[in-house]
N, C-alpha and C positions, 0 to 999 in steps of 0.2 A: 659696582653690585656685587653680590654673592653669587655662585654658581648654584647654590640651592636656593629654592623658592616655593611657596605656597601658592597655588592659583584657584581663587575663589570664583564660582561661576553665580553670579548675582541673578542670573535668569532662573536657574534651578531653584534657587531660594524663592524667588517669586512664584513659580509653580508649585512648590511644596506648600506654601502658604495658602495659595488657592485651592489646592487639592484637600488639606486639612480643614480649611474654613467651611468648604461644602461639607465634609464628613460630619462636623461637630455642630452644623447650624441647628437651631439659632442661638447658641450660646456665644457669648463674646470671645473674641479671639485674641488671648494674651501672648506673645511670643517672648520666651526667656532668652534674654542676650548677656547672660553674666559669664564671668570667665572669658570677656573679650570675645563674646558671640562664640562661645564654645571653641575658640582658637581660630575662627574667621575673620575676627575683626569686627568689634561692635557697632562701630560708626557706620561703616559701608552696609553691613548686612541689616542693621536697624532701618536704614533709609529706605533697603529695597522692601523689607518686611511691611514697613508702614505704607510704601506705593502700592504694594499688593493687597492692602485692605486690612491689615492687623488693627485692632482696637486699642490694645495696650502693649507696652513693654514691660518686662520684670529683670530686676538684676538682685544679685545678693549683698551689694554692698553700696554706701552711699557715693563712694569715690568712684564707683561704676557709673552710677546715675549721673554724677556730675560731668564726667566725660560726655556723655550724651548731650546733657544740657547745653553745656559749652559748645558744642558742636551743631547747636540750634535745634535739637529735637524738642518739639512742644507736647507731643502725645503724652496720655498718662503713663507714668512710670510706678511700679510697684516694688516695693522691697520685700523679699521674700523671707527675709530674716529680722528680727527685732535689732534696730542698730545698736551699738555700744552708746553708752549715755552721752560720751563726748561729741557724738556725731548727730545727736538730735536736732540741734540748732541748723545745722547744714541740710538734713532732711526736709525740715520746714522751708528753708531759703529756697530749695531746689523743687519745691511744690510735688513731693513724693507722696504717693499713697504708702503710709507707712505701717508695718507689721508691729504689732505689740502682744505680749503676753503675761506681764508683770505690772503690778501697780506702780513700783518705781519708775518705770518707764512710761508710764500713762502720765503721772505727775509731772515728770521732766519735761515730757513732750508738750503737754499743757502749757507749761511755763513758758516754753521757747515759743509757742504759737502765740501766747498773749504778748510776747516782748515784740513780736515780730508784726502783731495785729493782723494775724492770718487765722484762717479756719483750715484745719488739717483733717483730710479724710483718713480714716483709721480702718485697718483689717485686723481682727481678732483670730490668732493663730490657737486652734484647738488641737491637741495632741490625741489621736484617736488609736494611737498604738505602736506607732514607729519608735517612740522614746526618745526622740532628738530634742525637739523643742517645741513649744506650746504649752497652753493652760490645759489643766487635767479637765475632762469633760464636766466632773461634779462641781468645778469652780468657774465654769463659763459665763453663767449667768450673772454671778458676782462681779467678774471681771468686765463684762458688757456694762452692768449698773455704773462701774467706776469710770469706765469710759464717758458714759452719758452723762455724769456728775460734772464733767467739765465742758461749759459752752463753746470753747474753743476747738473742742474734737467733735466729729461726727464719724458714728459707726457704720462706714459704708459696707463692710463685708465681713464674713466669717469664714473661716477656710481651715482646711487640713491638707495633709499629704499622704499618699497611698506608699506603702512599704513594699508590697509584693505584686504589684498590679501586673509586673510583666510575667507573672507566672501565674498562667491563666488557670490551672488547675487547682491553685491554693484559694480555700474559701475565706481567707482572712481579709482579702479586699472588700468583699460584701459585708464583712464584721465591721470593718471600719465604716462603711457607708451607715450601717444601723446606728453605730454610735454618733456618728456625725448628724444625722437626722433626728436621733433623740435630742441632742444638743439644740438643733434649732427648733424642734417642738417645744423645748423648755423655754427657750428664748422667746418664742410666740406667745407661750402661756402667760408671760408678763409684760406682754405689748412691745416685745423687741423683735423686728423684722427687718434686718439688713437687707438692702437692695441686692447685694450680689452675694451669693453662696458658691463657693468654689473647692474643688478637691482635685482636679484632674491634671497630672502630669501627661506626657506623651502616651505612655502605654495606657492610662487610664482613658484618655480622650479617645483612643482608637479601639480599645477593646472592650471597654467597658460603659456602656451608653448610660447607665445609671448614675454615673459618677461626673456626668458634664454639669450638670446643675446649670448655673447662669454664665459661668465662663469657664474655658479651660486654659490651663498653662502649658504650652507646647515647647519644649525645649530642643532637644537632639533630633526630633523628627522635622523640625524646620530647616535643618541642614542636610536634609536626605538619608540620615540614618535611623535604621530601626532601634527602638528602644531595646530590643533582645532579638535574639536569632529566632526567625518564624513569625515574628509580629510585622503587622503592617504589610503582610505580601502583597495584598490585592490593591494596594494604594499607589503603587507605582512612584514612589518617592525617588528622587533624584540626588545621589550624593554630590555637594557642591564643592567641595576641597579636594585639590590634588597636591601631591608632594612631590616636588621634582629636583633633580640636580644634575649635573655633567660630571662625565668621568675626567679625573684631574690627572691620572698617571696609570699606564698599564706596564706591567713588567711580566715576564716569564719566571715562572719558579719551579723549581725541580721537585721530583717526587722526593718525599721524605721531609723537606722543608716545612717550618711551621709559618704562622701568620699572627700578627698584631700581639698585644701585651699577653704575656702568659705562654705564648706559641700553644694555645690551647685547641687549635686545629692544625692538624699536619696533613699534607697531600699526598694521596695515594699514588699519583702520576703526575707528570711535568703538566702544567696548566698556565693559562694566562690569567692574571689578577689585575681586577681594575680597581683602583683606588677612587673613592667618590667623597668630595670635600663635605660631610655633614655627619653629625655623630650626637652623642647623648647630652650635650648642650643643647642641641637643637631640638629634641624631643624623641630620638630614635634609641630606645633603651641599650644598655651596654649589652643585655643578654640576648638581644634580638637573633644575632645569626647563631648562637649557640642553640637556641631554641626552634631552629629550623625556619627562620625570617627568609623570604625571598624579595627580589626586586625584577623590576623589567628593563632590559637592555636589548635592542635590537629586535623589539617584538617577542622575546623570550623569557622566562622563567629564569632566574640564577641565584644561587645561593649567596647568602651574606655568609663569610667566613670569619672565624675567630670571634673575638670579643669587638664591639663597637667602642671605638674611643671616643674622645670629648668630640672631636672636630672631623673625624673622618671614619669610613668602614670600608671593608674590602670585600670584593665580589669575585667568586669563582666563575670565569668565563669559558672554561675548557680550552678547546684549540679555536674557537671562534676568534676572527679578526676584530678587536675593538680598538676604538680612537679616543685619543685626548678630544673632549667636547662632545662625545655621544651623549645622548638623552637618557637619563635614568629615572624612572618612574617608581618611587617608594609606596605612593597611594594614588590609584587612579589607572587609566586605561594608556595602552600602547599596543597598535595594532588590534588583534583579536584576544589579548589578554588583559585582565585586569586584576589589581591587588586593592582591596578594601579596607578600611578601617576596621571593620568587623573580621577580616582575615587576621590583621595585625592582633586584635583583641584575643582571639583563639590561641595564637602562637604565643602570646604572654601572660596567658590566663588572667585576663583582666576584662573589661568592657570598652566597647567604641568610644564611650564618653571620655575615659582618661587618654585615649590615644590622641583624639584631635585636640582636646584640651592641653595636652603636653608640649604640642609644636610650640617651639620657644621664640621669644620676641625677637631674637636676631636672625630668624627667618622672615624675609620680606614677603608680604602679601601683594599679591597683584590681582586685579579685580576685572571682570569681563561681563558682558551681557551677551550670550549666544542667541538673543532673539533681536538684537539690535545690529 
């Protein structure tokens, strides 16, 4: 086994789900487990999430849902995006709630359902301003009627997605709610009232009670990470993932010497340099050290130096005695110090979502329940 690993505390996931469910009640709770559970491992976290009382799961791709179904997950699973046409048969076969927003997909989905002698629950995606996917509000009624035209399909839900819910001072979120509620009113006026209306991602669910409607779709918050700095402060969410490795080599490097490809960092004094066997192929960006990234060794913060290579990175340990096999924490706690995915995001000018989703598949995941 590798000396690099990700450790996932499923107890933290359970507690986060319980906290979030309480905050958004009585809305149904849908946990988003796409991108392999945001890098945490979709099967293991889905089992913990459902054990904690979540009502639904959501994924982006049919193949992500297939992994869960083949692992024995029987809970409702929703597709957050309209599948490509070639995947509609599989979406029916795996009993998924299917997102649609085009007449072509609706017709093909109905054909697939008819061929398999199944009834498919459909969710109509409405674009209220993010301009990514979804039907225009002006066309929502016509699209809903198109769904109803097929006896094999049932319009279970109508939903939208918020673009700036994590920016609390931006009025656009309420404008999106206004547009969404206007669509719902227009549907009701012609007798179409889907059972489930939903708009809330993590930021919306936590910070915008108006947008909770009948169901919330919480993703990053389930894993204990705030959707943006300053959000969810009072909820006490617990980060579930830590990223660790071991020192593989220590050498004394003289002042003036450089390190790593391009020798882009040179030492001002003699120093002990620890090599750690994890790199950009594992999800530690090449620029991490150049941008000021730090790791924990021996309970202290230490600078990553030079460019991160594909399989290894180097750490300036000064005059401290460091040994091969010493624990290295890239994300997580060691002693009184902690490095978070949010800190990585600040260093790398990105968001914590990208950090945890970017941890590569060759990093083994280990699971524990700290309440067992």
